[in-house]
N, C-alpha and C positions, 0 to 999 in steps of 0.2 A: 393260416391261410392269408397269403398276402393281399394287400389293397389293389383294387384296379387304379388306373390312373384317374378315372372319373370320381372315385371316392378320395384320392389324395388331393384333387382340385378342390372338392368341397371342405376338406379338412384344413387346407391352407386358408381358406377364407373365415375360418373360425378365429384367426389370430390378428383381428383388427384390421384386416385387408378389406377393400370395398367392392372388388369385383375383378373379373377378367375381360379383356377386350382383344379384338383381332386387330393387330395393327401391322399393315404392310404383308399381310399373309402370314404373320407370326403371332403366337399368343403372348400377351403381357399382363401383369397383374397391376392392377390400381391399388395404390397404398394411400394412407392418410398423409396430409401435408398441405402446404399452401404455396404454390400450387401442388396438385396432386403428384405423387410420384409414380413412374410407370417403370415397371421391372420386367424385362423379357424372361419369359419362362420357356426355353427352347425344348423342354422334356415333353411339353404337351403340344397337341395341334387340334384343329378344327373338328375332327372325329372325336377326340376325348370331350370336347365341349359338348358336342351333340349327344354324346352317350350320356354325360352328366344331366343334360336336359330331359333327355328320355326317361332316365332312372329317377326323375323328380330331386336331384341332388342340388341342381341348380337352376335358376330360372332366368330367362332373357328378357331384358328390359330394354328400353330406349330412353337415354339421357340426351340433353341439348345443352352445349356449350355455346355461351355468348361472348363474342369479342368485345374491345372497347367501342367499336362503332355499333354494337347491337346486332351485327350478322350472327345468325344461328347456325350451328352445325350439329345435327343429330347423329348419335353413334349408338351401337349396340353395346350392352354391359351385361355380362352374365354374373349374377349375384346368388348368394345363398338362398335356396328355397325357404328356409326359416325365416328370412327377412319379411315382414309384413308389408303387403301393397300398400 
């Protein structure tokens, strides 16, 4: 039986990736690095993210970035549901 896109997204996060974000209407993967690496994932869309959340494969969280002036920018990150809160 083939995996759904939601299952593939969850499996992709098991390989040392931090989460998925929606960036300018497209799905991107946040990877480790300083600064973070952001890699587009054109095979996924917001419907796939929502399905993964509904199936409890991913969990939506909000992160905040701060720039050098202290200005904060919140954004949603979809992380593995196995990551503890």
